[in-house]
Each structure stands twice: as C-alpha cells, then as structure tokens.
C-alpha positions as CSV (number, residue, x, y, z in Angstrom):
1,M,0.0,0.0,0.0
2,Q,1.3,3.4,-0.9
3,E,2.6,5.6,1.9
4,G,0.1,8.3,3.1
5,V,-3.0,6.2,2.2
6,F,-2.9,3.9,5.2
7,C,-4.2,6.6,7.5
8,V,-7.0,7.4,5.0
9,L,-8.2,3.9,4.9
10,N,-8.1,3.6,8.8
11,V,-10.3,6.7,9.1
12,Y,-12.8,5.1,6.7
13,K,-12.8,1.9,8.7
14,L,-14.2,3.8,11.7
15,D,-17.7,3.8,10.0
16,T,-18.9,0.3,10.2
17,R,-22.6,0.9,9.8
18,I,-24.3,-1.7,7.5
19,F,-27.2,-0.6,5.2
20,P,-29.8,-3.3,5.8
21,L,-31.1,-3.6,2.3
22,Y,-31.2,-6.9,0.6
23,F,-30.0,-8.3,-2.8
24,C,-26.2,-8.3,-2.6
25,I,-26.0,-5.2,-0.4
26,R,-22.5,-3.6,0.1
27,T,-21.4,-2.0,3.3
28,K,-20.8,1.8,3.5
29,T,-17.4,1.1,4.9
30,E,-16.4,-0.7,1.6
31,R,-17.9,2.1,-0.4
32,K,-15.8,4.7,1.4
33,M,-12.7,2.5,1.1
34,K,-13.0,2.7,-2.6
35,R,-13.3,6.4,-2.9
36,L,-9.6,6.8,-3.3
37,A,-9.5,8.5,-6.6
38,F,-10.3,11.9,-5.3
39,M,-7.2,11.8,-3.1
40,L,-5.1,12.3,-6.3
41,P,-6.7,15.1,-8.3
42,L,-4.8,15.8,-11.4
43,L,-5.9,19.4,-11.9
44,A,-3.9,20.0,-14.9
45,V,-5.8,17.3,-16.7
46,L,-9.2,18.1,-15.2
47,L,-9.2,21.6,-16.6
48,Q,-10.6,21.1,-20.1
49,S,-11.3,23.8,-22.7
50,C,-14.2,23.9,-25.1
51,G,-14.6,25.1,-28.6
52,K,-13.1,24.5,-32.0
53,N,-9.8,22.7,-32.4
54,G,-9.4,23.9,-36.0
55,P,-11.6,24.2,-39.1
56,D,-11.7,20.5,-39.7
57,A,-11.5,19.2,-36.1
58,P,-14.4,17.9,-34.1
59,E,-15.8,20.3,-31.6
60,T,-15.2,19.4,-27.9
61,V,-18.3,19.3,-25.8
62,D,-18.3,20.6,-22.3
63,P,-19.7,17.6,-20.4
64,G,-20.6,19.9,-17.5
65,S,-23.3,21.5,-19.5
66,I,-25.3,18.4,-20.5
67,P,-29.0,19.1,-19.8
68,H,-31.4,16.7,-18.0
69,G,-35.2,16.5,-17.5
70,M,-37.8,16.6,-20.2
71,I,-37.1,17.8,-23.7
72,V,-39.1,21.0,-24.6
73,L,-40.3,21.2,-28.1
74,G,-41.2,24.3,-30.1
75,E,-42.9,24.7,-33.4
76,Q,-43.1,22.0,-36.0
77,L,-40.7,22.4,-38.9
78,E,-40.9,21.6,-42.5
79,D,-38.8,18.5,-43.1
80,P,-36.4,19.3,-46.0
81,Y,-35.9,15.7,-46.7
82,S,-39.5,15.0,-47.5
83,V,-40.2,13.8,-51.0
84,R,-42.4,16.8,-51.8
85,N,-39.7,19.4,-50.5
86,I,-36.8,17.7,-52.4
87,K,-39.0,17.8,-55.5
88,K,-39.5,21.6,-54.9
89,A,-35.8,22.1,-54.4
90,L,-34.9,20.1,-57.6
91,S,-37.3,22.2,-59.6
92,S,-35.8,25.4,-58.1
93,L,-32.3,24.5,-59.2
94,Y,-33.1,22.5,-62.3
95,P,-36.4,23.8,-63.7
96,T,-36.0,22.3,-67.1
97,R,-34.7,18.8,-66.0
98,A,-36.6,18.2,-62.8
99,G,-39.5,16.4,-64.5
100,S,-37.2,13.7,-65.9
101,V,-35.6,12.9,-62.5
102,D,-37.3,10.4,-60.3
103,V,-37.4,11.4,-56.6
104,N,-38.7,8.3,-54.9
105,A,-39.0,7.6,-51.2
106,T,-35.7,6.2,-49.8
107,H,-36.8,6.3,-46.2
108,L,-40.1,6.3,-44.2
109,Y,-40.5,8.4,-41.2
110,V,-42.6,6.5,-38.7
111,R,-43.5,6.2,-35.1
112,F,-44.0,3.1,-32.9
113,L,-45.8,2.5,-29.6
114,P,-43.9,-0.3,-27.9
115,R,-45.5,-2.1,-25.0
116,G,-42.3,-3.0,-23.1
117,D,-38.9,-4.5,-23.2
118,Y,-39.7,-7.3,-25.7
119,D,-41.1,-4.8,-28.3
120,F,-38.0,-2.6,-28.0
121,A,-35.8,-5.8,-28.4
122,V,-37.7,-6.8,-31.5
123,L,-37.3,-3.3,-33.1
124,D,-33.7,-3.2,-32.1
125,S,-33.1,-6.6,-33.7
126,L,-34.5,-5.2,-37.0
127,G,-31.9,-2.3,-36.9
128,V,-34.4,0.4,-35.9
129,E,-33.0,3.4,-34.0
130,L,-35.7,4.9,-31.8
131,L,-36.1,8.4,-30.4
132,D,-38.9,9.3,-27.9
133,H,-39.5,12.7,-29.5
134,P,-40.4,13.8,-33.1
135,V,-37.5,15.0,-35.1
136,D,-39.4,17.6,-37.2
137,Y,-39.9,20.0,-34.3
138,R,-37.6,22.7,-33.0
139,V,-35.9,21.7,-29.8
140,V,-36.3,24.6,-27.4
141,K,-34.6,22.8,-24.5
142,E,-32.5,19.7,-24.6
143,G,-33.0,16.9,-22.0
144,D,-33.0,13.2,-21.3
145,W,-36.5,12.3,-22.4
146,Y,-39.9,13.4,-23.9
147,H,-43.4,12.3,-23.2
148,D,-46.2,12.8,-25.7
149,P,-49.0,14.8,-23.9
150,D,-51.5,12.5,-25.6
151,I,-50.0,9.4,-23.9
152,P,-51.0,8.9,-20.2
153,E,-48.2,9.4,-17.6
154,G,-46.7,6.1,-16.6
155,E,-47.1,4.7,-20.2
156,I,-44.4,4.3,-22.8
157,T,-44.6,7.1,-25.2
158,W,-44.4,7.2,-29.0
159,Q,-41.0,6.2,-30.4
160,Y,-39.9,7.8,-33.7
161,A,-37.7,6.1,-36.2
162,V,-36.8,6.1,-40.0
163,V,-37.1,2.8,-41.8
164,P,-36.5,1.7,-45.4
165,P,-39.4,1.4,-47.9
166,G,-40.7,-2.2,-47.8
167,F,-39.9,-2.5,-44.1
168,A,-41.7,-5.5,-42.6
169,F,-43.4,-3.9,-39.6
170,P,-43.6,-6.4,-36.7
171,E,-47.1,-7.7,-35.9
172,G,-48.5,-6.5,-32.6
173,I,-46.5,-3.2,-32.4
174,P,-48.7,-0.2,-33.2
175,Y,-47.1,2.2,-35.7
176,E,-48.0,5.2,-37.8
177,L,-46.5,6.4,-41.1
178,L,-45.7,10.1,-40.8
179,D,-43.9,10.9,-44.0
180,E,-42.1,9.7,-47.1
181,C,-38.6,11.0,-47.4
182,H,-35.7,11.2,-49.9
183,I,-32.1,11.2,-48.7
184,A,-29.5,11.1,-51.4
185,E,-27.0,8.2,-51.4
186,Q,-23.9,8.8,-49.4
187,P,-21.3,10.1,-49.7
188,L,-22.8,13.2,-51.2
189,A,-21.1,13.6,-54.6
190,T,-20.6,16.8,-56.5
191,R,-22.5,15.4,-59.3
192,G,-24.6,12.2,-59.4
193,A,-24.8,10.0,-62.5
194,D,-27.8,12.0,-63.6
195,G,-25.8,15.2,-63.6
196,I,-27.7,16.5,-60.5
197,D,-25.7,18.2,-57.7
198,W,-27.6,16.5,-54.8
199,E,-25.7,18.4,-52.1
200,A,-26.9,21.6,-53.6
201,V,-30.4,20.2,-53.9
202,E,-30.3,19.3,-50.2
203,R,-29.1,22.8,-49.3
204,E,-31.8,24.4,-51.4
205,S,-34.4,22.3,-49.7
206,F,-33.1,23.6,-46.4
207,R,-33.4,27.1,-47.8
208,L,-36.9,26.7,-49.1
209,T,-38.2,25.2,-45.9
210,G,-36.7,27.9,-43.7
211,N,-34.0,25.7,-42.2
212,L,-30.9,27.1,-43.6
213,D,-29.9,28.2,-40.1
214,M,-29.0,24.6,-39.4
215,Y,-26.0,24.8,-41.8
216,P,-22.7,25.9,-40.4
217,E,-21.3,29.3,-41.3
218,T,-18.8,28.8,-44.1
219,R,-17.0,30.9,-46.7
220,A,-18.9,31.7,-49.8
221,G,-19.1,28.8,-52.1
222,S,-17.2,26.4,-49.8
223,K,-18.5,22.9,-48.8
224,T,-19.0,21.6,-45.3
225,T,-19.9,18.0,-46.1
226,A,-18.1,15.6,-43.7
227,K,-18.6,12.2,-42.0
228,P,-18.8,13.1,-38.3
229,K,-16.0,11.7,-36.2
230,G,-14.4,12.3,-32.8
231,R,-13.4,10.6,-29.6
232,I,-15.2,10.0,-26.4
233,T,-12.8,9.9,-23.4
234,I,-12.9,9.8,-19.6
235,L,-10.3,10.4,-16.9
236,D,-9.4,7.7,-14.3
237,P,-6.7,9.5,-12.4
238,L,-5.7,6.4,-10.4
239,Y,-5.2,4.5,-13.6
240,S,-3.6,7.1,-16.0
241,S,-2.8,10.8,-16.1
242,T,-4.1,10.9,-19.7
243,P,-7.7,10.2,-20.8
244,I,-8.9,6.8,-21.8
245,G,-11.6,5.9,-24.3
246,V,-15.2,5.2,-23.5
247,A,-15.3,1.8,-25.3
248,G,-18.1,0.3,-27.3
249,V,-20.7,3.1,-26.5
250,T,-23.1,4.1,-29.2
251,V,-22.8,7.6,-30.8
252,S,-25.8,8.7,-32.6
253,C,-26.6,11.8,-34.7
254,N,-29.4,13.1,-36.9
255,V,-30.6,16.0,-38.9
256,F,-34.3,15.7,-39.2
257,V,-34.9,12.2,-40.5
258,K,-31.2,11.6,-41.6
259,F,-29.9,9.3,-39.0
260,C,-26.6,7.6,-38.4
261,R,-25.1,5.8,-35.5
262,T,-22.0,3.8,-34.7
263,Y,-20.0,2.3,-31.8
264,T,-16.7,3.8,-30.4
265,D,-13.8,1.5,-30.6
266,A,-11.8,0.3,-27.6
267,D,-10.0,3.7,-27.5
268,G,-13.2,5.8,-27.8
269,Y,-12.9,6.8,-31.4
270,Y,-15.8,6.8,-33.8
271,Q,-16.6,7.9,-37.4
272,M,-20.1,7.8,-39.0
273,K,-20.7,6.1,-42.3
274,E,-23.0,8.9,-43.5
275,A,-21.9,12.4,-44.6
276,Y,-23.6,15.5,-43.4
277,S,-23.7,19.1,-44.5
278,A,-26.1,20.6,-41.8
279,N,-25.3,20.5,-38.1
280,P,-26.5,17.2,-36.6
281,R,-27.7,16.7,-33.1
282,Y,-25.4,14.2,-31.2
283,R,-26.2,11.7,-28.5
284,L,-24.4,9.1,-26.5
285,F,-26.6,6.0,-26.4
286,F,-25.6,3.6,-23.6
287,N,-26.3,0.4,-25.5
288,N,-22.9,-1.2,-25.7
289,K,-21.5,-3.2,-28.5
290,K,-20.8,-6.0,-26.1
291,G,-24.5,-6.6,-25.6
292,F,-25.4,-4.8,-22.4
293,C,-27.3,-1.6,-21.9
294,I,-27.3,1.0,-19.1
295,G,-30.6,2.7,-18.3
296,R,-32.9,4.6,-16.0
297,N,-33.5,8.1,-14.6
298,L,-37.2,7.2,-14.7
299,L,-36.9,6.7,-18.5
300,Y,-39.4,4.5,-20.3
301,V,-36.8,3.2,-22.7
302,P,-34.2,0.3,-22.2
303,A,-31.0,2.4,-22.3
304,S,-30.2,6.0,-21.4
305,F,-29.2,8.8,-23.7
306,S,-26.8,11.6,-22.8
307,T,-27.7,14.5,-25.2
308,L,-24.7,16.4,-26.5
309,G,-26.6,19.0,-28.5
310,K,-25.9,20.4,-32.1
311,H,-22.5,20.5,-33.4
312,G,-20.8,20.7,-36.8
313,P,-20.9,18.0,-39.4
314,E,-17.2,17.3,-38.8
315,G,-18.2,15.7,-35.5
316,C,-17.8,16.3,-31.8
317,S,-15.6,14.9,-29.1
318,V,-16.3,14.6,-25.3
319,H,-13.9,14.4,-22.4
320,V,-15.5,13.3,-19.2
321,T,-14.1,13.7,-15.7
322,S,-15.6,13.3,-12.2
323,R,-16.3,17.0,-12.3
324,S,-18.5,16.5,-15.4
325,D,-22.2,15.9,-15.6
326,R,-22.9,13.3,-12.8
327,S,-25.1,11.1,-15.0
328,L,-22.8,11.1,-17.9
329,F,-19.7,10.3,-15.7
330,A,-21.4,7.3,-13.9
331,R,-22.7,5.9,-17.2
332,C,-19.3,6.1,-18.9
333,V,-17.6,4.4,-15.9
334,V,-20.0,1.5,-15.8
335,N,-19.9,1.3,-19.6
336,N,-16.1,0.8,-19.4
337,A,-16.4,-1.7,-16.5
338,G,-18.8,-3.8,-18.6
339,W,-16.5,-3.6,-21.6
340,D,-13.5,-4.6,-19.5
341,W,-15.4,-7.4,-17.9
342,F,-16.5,-8.9,-21.1
343,E,-12.9,-8.7,-22.4
344,L,-11.6,-10.3,-19.2
345,C,-14.1,-13.1,-19.6
346,K,-12.6,-14.2,-22.9
347,S,-8.9,-13.7,-22.5
348,E,-5.8,-15.6,-23.2
349,A,-5.4,-16.4,-19.5
350,G,-8.7,-18.4,-19.5
351,K,-12.4,-18.3,-19.9
352,I,-15.3,-17.1,-17.7
353,A,-18.9,-17.3,-18.8
354,L,-20.1,-14.2,-20.4
355,P,-23.1,-12.4,-18.7
356,P,-26.5,-13.2,-20.4
357,S,-27.1,-11.4,-23.7
358,G,-29.0,-8.1,-23.4
359,L,-28.0,-7.5,-19.8
360,Q,-29.9,-4.6,-18.4
361,I,-28.3,-2.4,-15.9
362,W,-30.0,0.4,-13.9
363,L,-28.1,3.2,-12.2
364,M,-29.8,4.4,-9.1
365,D,-28.6,7.7,-7.6
366,F,-30.7,7.5,-4.5
367,L,-29.5,4.2,-3.2
368,E,-26.4,3.0,-1.4
369,C,-26.9,-0.6,-2.4
370,S,-26.2,-2.7,-5.5
371,S,-27.7,-6.0,-6.7
372,A,-27.6,-8.7,-9.3
373,V,-31.3,-9.6,-9.3
374,M,-31.3,-10.9,-12.9
375,L,-35.0,-10.0,-13.2
376,K,-34.9,-9.8,-17.0
377,Q,-33.6,-13.3,-17.2
378,G,-36.7,-14.6,-15.4
379,S,-36.0,-14.3,-11.7
380,P,-39.3,-14.6,-9.7
381,M,-38.3,-11.8,-7.2
382,D,-39.9,-8.8,-9.0
383,E,-42.6,-8.1,-6.4
384,L,-40.1,-8.0,-3.6
385,F,-37.7,-6.0,-5.6
386,K,-40.3,-3.2,-5.9
387,E,-39.8,-2.5,-2.2
388,L,-36.1,-1.7,-2.9
389,V,-36.5,0.5,-6.0
390,G,-39.3,2.7,-4.6
391,E,-40.1,5.4,-7.2
392,Y,-38.7,3.2,-10.0
393,S,-41.3,0.4,-9.3
394,P,-43.8,1.5,-12.1
395,L,-41.0,0.8,-14.5
396,L,-41.1,-2.8,-13.6
397,N,-44.4,-3.1,-15.6
398,F,-42.3,-2.6,-18.7
399,F,-38.7,-3.3,-18.0
400,M,-36.8,-5.7,-15.7
401,P,-33.3,-5.0,-14.6
402,D,-30.5,-7.6,-14.2
403,I,-28.1,-5.4,-12.3
404,T,-28.9,-2.3,-10.2
405,L,-26.0,-0.1,-9.0
406,G,-26.6,2.2,-6.1
407,I,-24.2,5.0,-6.7
408,K,-25.4,7.6,-4.2
409,S,-22.1,7.8,-2.3
410,L,-19.8,6.8,-5.2
411,N,-18.2,9.9,-6.7
412,D,-14.9,8.7,-8.3
413,Y,-14.1,6.4,-11.1
414,A,-12.4,3.7,-9.1
415,S,-15.3,3.2,-6.7
416,I,-18.0,3.1,-9.3
417,Y,-15.9,0.8,-11.5
418,S,-15.1,-1.8,-8.8
419,T,-18.8,-1.9,-7.7
420,A,-19.8,-2.5,-11.2
421,I,-17.2,-5.3,-11.6
422,H,-18.6,-7.0,-8.5
423,E,-22.0,-7.2,-10.0
424,F,-20.8,-8.2,-13.5
425,S,-19.0,-11.1,-11.9
426,H,-22.4,-12.1,-10.3
427,A,-23.9,-12.0,-13.8
428,S,-21.3,-14.4,-15.1
429,H,-21.9,-16.6,-12.2
430,Y,-25.6,-16.6,-13.0
431,A,-24.9,-17.5,-16.6
432,Q,-23.1,-20.7,-15.4
433,V,-25.5,-21.9,-12.6
434,G,-28.9,-20.8,-14.0
435,K,-32.1,-19.3,-12.7
436,D,-33.0,-22.0,-10.1
437,W,-29.7,-21.8,-8.4
438,W,-29.9,-17.9,-8.4
439,S,-33.4,-17.9,-7.1
440,K,-32.3,-19.8,-4.0
441,F,-29.4,-17.3,-3.5
442,E,-31.8,-14.4,-3.7
443,K,-34.3,-16.0,-1.3
444,Y,-31.6,-16.6,1.2
445,I,-30.6,-12.9,1.0
446,L,-34.2,-11.9,1.7
447,F,-34.7,-14.5,4.5
448,S,-31.5,-13.3,6.3
449,F,-32.6,-9.7,6.1
450,V,-36.0,-10.4,7.6
451,T,-35.1,-12.9,10.3
452,S,-31.5,-12.1,11.5
453,G,-29.7,-9.2,12.9
454,F,-26.8,-9.6,10.6
455,A,-28.2,-7.5,7.7
456,T,-27.9,-8.7,4.2
457,Y,-25.7,-11.9,4.4
458,G,-27.1,-13.4,7.6
459,A,-24.9,-15.1,10.2
460,G,-23.8,-18.0,7.9
461,T,-25.8,-20.6,9.7
462,E,-29.3,-20.3,8.2
463,D,-30.7,-22.7,5.8
464,G,-29.4,-22.1,2.3
465,H,-26.5,-19.9,3.5
466,G,-24.2,-21.9,1.2
467,Y,-25.6,-20.2,-1.9
468,C,-24.7,-16.8,-0.6
469,E,-21.3,-18.2,0.6
470,V,-20.2,-19.3,-2.9
471,A,-21.7,-16.3,-4.7
472,E,-20.2,-13.6,-2.5
473,M,-16.9,-15.3,-2.1
474,W,-16.6,-15.2,-5.9
475,A,-17.8,-11.6,-6.4
476,Y,-15.8,-10.0,-3.6
477,F,-12.7,-11.9,-4.7
478,V,-13.1,-10.7,-8.3
479,E,-13.8,-7.2,-7.2
480,G,-10.6,-7.0,-5.2
481,S,-8.4,-8.8,-7.7
482,V,-9.6,-6.7,-10.7
483,F,-9.1,-3.5,-8.7
484,N,-5.6,-4.4,-7.6
485,E,-4.6,-5.4,-11.1
486,R,-6.0,-2.1,-12.6
487,Y,-4.4,0.0,-9.9
488,P,-1.0,-1.5,-9.0
489,G,0.3,-0.4,-5.6
490,W,-3.1,-0.5,-3.9
491,S,-4.1,-3.3,-1.6
492,Y,-7.9,-3.5,-1.7
493,Y,-9.5,-6.7,-0.3
494,P,-13.2,-6.2,0.2
495,G,-15.5,-8.6,2.0
496,T,-12.8,-10.0,4.3
497,E,-14.9,-9.2,7.4
498,W,-17.8,-11.4,6.3
499,W,-18.3,-15.0,7.3
500,F,-18.0,-16.3,3.7
501,K,-14.2,-15.4,3.5
502,P,-13.2,-14.4,0.0
503,Q,-9.6,-14.8,1.3
504,V,-9.8,-18.5,0.4
505,F,-9.8,-17.5,-3.3
506,R,-7.2,-14.8,-2.9
507,Y,-4.9,-17.4,-1.2
508,M,-5.3,-19.9,-4.1
509,D,-5.0,-17.1,-6.7
510,D,-1.6,-16.1,-5.2
511,R,-0.5,-19.7,-5.6
512,G,-1.5,-20.1,-9.2
513,L,-5.1,-21.2,-9.1
514,N,-6.4,-18.1,-10.9
515,R,-9.9,-16.7,-11.3
516,Y,-10.5,-18.7,-14.5
517,K,-9.7,-22.0,-12.8
518,I,-11.8,-21.0,-9.8
519,F,-14.7,-20.1,-12.0
520,A,-14.6,-23.6,-13.6
521,A,-15.6,-25.0,-10.2
522,L,-18.7,-22.8,-9.8
523,L,-21.1,-25.4,-11.2
524,P,-24.8,-25.7,-10.4
525,A,-24.1,-28.6,-7.9
526,V,-21.7,-26.3,-5.9
527,T,-24.1,-24.9,-3.3
528,D,-21.8,-24.5,-0.2
529,R,-18.3,-24.3,1.1
530,A,-17.9,-28.1,1.3
531,S,-19.1,-28.8,-2.2
532,L,-17.0,-26.0,-3.5
533,Q,-13.9,-27.5,-1.9
534,N,-14.7,-30.9,-3.3
535,Q,-15.2,-29.6,-6.8
536,L,-11.8,-27.7,-6.7
537,L,-10.1,-30.9,-5.5
538,L,-11.7,-32.9,-8.3
539,L,-10.6,-30.4,-10.9
540,Y,-7.1,-29.8,-9.6
541,P,-5.7,-32.8,-7.7
542,E,-2.2,-31.6,-8.2
543,A,-3.0,-28.6,-6.0
544,A,-4.9,-30.6,-3.3
545,S,-2.6,-29.7,-0.4
546,M,-2.8,-26.0,-1.2
547,I,-6.6,-26.0,-1.6
548,R,-7.1,-27.8,1.7
549,L,-4.8,-25.4,3.4
550,A,-6.7,-22.4,2.0
551,F,-10.0,-23.6,3.3
552,N,-8.6,-24.6,6.7
553,R,-6.8,-21.3,7.0
554,Y,-10.0,-19.2,6.6
555,K,-12.8,-20.8,8.4
C-alpha cells in the first residue's frame, strides 16, 4: 500500500454501519474505502477547454453542461428531406430537368408504440433506432426524455424512427406512417450519375423550408460536407494521467430524418458512415457493442441517452471527468467496467462465462446498495424488488433490470468501477449456474434480512446460506483482484470481514489457481463451502494440499 493512504483507509474503517437492504448489499465502509481516486486530483488534466480545435477538427463538448429533464419542443418544422420538399428544391435548381428525374422515397418516417422491453428488443433486432420525440420539431430545451402529452403518464410514449421502404413492420407493435422522405445516397457527390448536384439540392431544400440556419457558417461557395468523427474519453486518475476511451458506446446523430449511429472503438474513437452538410444533433446512447445496456433516470426506454446538442458535421468529441455531468460520468464508468469485464471473460489467460445477452443495468442515484437480481432473465423476485427501487417500481411493468448499481455515495471512477465489476461477476456466475440456483441465492438474502440481525448476508448458519457463501466469495474476490490489477500499488481486499471469507480464493490465486480455474468450479451442484472445496479438489488434484490449506486457514 502506498505511503500516506494507510491513515485514510483507517479513518474510513471507523464507519462500520451496514445498510440493511437486501440483494447483494454492500457496506458503506467498503464504499468509502473505494473512494480513493479523489485523493489524487490531477488538476492539470481536469481543466478542459471547449470550442473549435481547428476548421476540420471535431468540436469538444463541455460535459458539465449536458441538460437533463424533459425535452421541450417548439414549433413544427418543414422537413427538408420529405419527397415533396426535395422535388421543390430540384425544380428550383433544375427547372428544365426536374421532370425527368425520379425522386422516390428512400426512407419512411414512422413512429411506434412499444408495450415493453420485448417490443424494444424486436425493433432493435431489426436495426431500428428509436427516439422518444419527433425529429421535425424545433428543440427549445434539450433533455433526457420526452413524453407525448396524448399518452398517459406512466405509459411508454411514441418512439420515432426512420425505416426503409418495404420495411416489414412487426405484428402487434402499433405504428403510424408520418412521411415519405428522400435522402441522397452517401457520400454526397458533387454530381450524381444523372448530372444533378444533390448536395446543392439538399441545401436548397433547407433554404426553401426555412431551415438554412442549421447549416454551419462557411466561406462563400465552400463545402461543409463531412462524415462526423471524434473521440469519447474519460479520466481515471488512479489508472492514468491521460484520458482513456469510452469503449463500445453508441454515438448517434441526426438532422431531421437523416440518422446515423456507430460504436466507439476500444480507445473511444468513432466515425459515422454517412456524410452531413447541416449541423447534426449528437447523443451518446448507452447500448454497448458487447451486448449490455445502461438505463434509468425514470426513462421508459431500455437504455439511457446523454444529449450532446448540435455540433458541426465534422463531428464532436467529449472528455469526461468526475467533475463533469454526474449522470454522464457514472454511465461512462459503468460502460467501461462492462467492456473490460466482457474482455476479461474471454482472455488468453482463461475463460469465464459471459453475462447473459441483453444484460440490463440500472443506475440508481438515490440508493447505497447494489444488486444482481437478474429479473430480465426470469428471476421470480420482482414483487419483492419493488420495495427496494421505490419510485422506480412502475417501470417494472415494462422493464426488468438484471443489475442495479446504487451510486449515491460513489463519486470517483475507481469506486463506481469496482462496484460494477462486483455485479458483472455475479452476472457471469448466474450464466453458469442458471435461474433455479440464483433464485435460491436471492431467497436466502431476503430471508436473512427479515429474520436475523446480521443484515444482508445473515450469520452464515441459516438454511441455504451456502448459496450466498459461494456467490459472494466469488464476487468479492473478483472485485478485489480486478481492482488491484487495474491500480498497481493499492491493496484492496473487500469482503474480508464477512463469514464467507473471499480470502480463500485470494490465497489460491496467489499460488497459481487463478480466477479462471476457480470459476470452472462454480457449477450448479456447488451450493456451499464443502461442495466448492470438493469440486476444486476434483478439478485440480495436483493442488490438493494448497486447496485444503486455503479452506482450513480461513474458516
């Protein structure tokens, strides 16, 4: 442990109050121990500037200015991409030739009314990008969400999208066709095969519809067309003095009905496939390339957005720190923890089961506790879970979380990251043992909360305590080992005060029986300490003496 930190950790250990909430609850002591990052503020890196980096460089967005709350819409605008308006623009520029040029619908502007998570998943599987507000209205105030005034509160609102002609609308999901649109093939060429300058036609349509203010200011006669690109980064000061990428997150942009989205790469870089001339609206959509999504803030959609506002067609970049917008910061940290966990599960060192596909994660700013309830996967605990989530409980009519992260007292990268890793490791364990095993684990957690004075994990003597023993030994061990690997020089060993002793796994890990070998023993038949030891001995007879010593050492 680094000199100067020892006294900090001892101060934190003075607070040993346990928050008696069930479902894999974590102690406030451990939360505080993980809030180490703020002790090393790298002010030179935290002070970020905004504005243009050059005429062709993406604009850097100030993440401290991201708006929240409900989007406020103004007047409805004329869509310059509608077939009728493109025809008008074509006639304006080419009055003698417009009649010989076909302007067919290349896209349909529609809206859907999903009934829940399943409908969203169906539409997503068809490649449909959804927005909860219409795109042909002026946005007076940006925000996280919009709710149509004609849809009752507490119900999912209309979701707006653009689909190709001939799209096979899924049965059972109500929809409405709003407009037929024409978007020129990309990239926008100076001249098409028909001799038409379609970029000029698009600009003329913006002028005729009164939307030319959406074009960036340029020199007379110059072109602004570009494929938006940039980099999304975040600062983890305990890990590096330079920003790291926000990996696999979705970057989305649109100008009216012209949509494009892509994923960032492992280093946070992105580039759209479509070219734009007008200024798009940019968003970060926390639906990760690895197959998990991060949601909530009372949103009736599976994954959260962070709206970045309008920026030039060359793109926009974002650099996030702990001083940035709170929601954006937390989402980016959990996003990176998920990306890292999925990478760690399939590494050269070994294999760990990936969490279930479509993993749903809720961030809950008003809770101190975290959980791996796996409700979306079919856990029967939803009614009991409503007591925990409080104001979020109406959302359970439409969406079921797999992981909830209580981040009320977590303010730095390291603490949010390690808490997320703990729950992701639970999700992998669930993937290996299945729903029935996990339900018994959850029932034990609830039973111990109701009947004992030992808060979440009980005393370790109640019926079914072995499920908790195995699950929490694994999760606390993984949390500590991943933390210490990411932050060399720190010695963080969470959960050691509990009766289930994750020290057993740490002892074996130090002697060559790593997390991948340990995970191989976490089979459905392993339901307590004794069966865990027997399975390890069966798998690794050459390490029998060391395994027995580890279990005997930490009883």
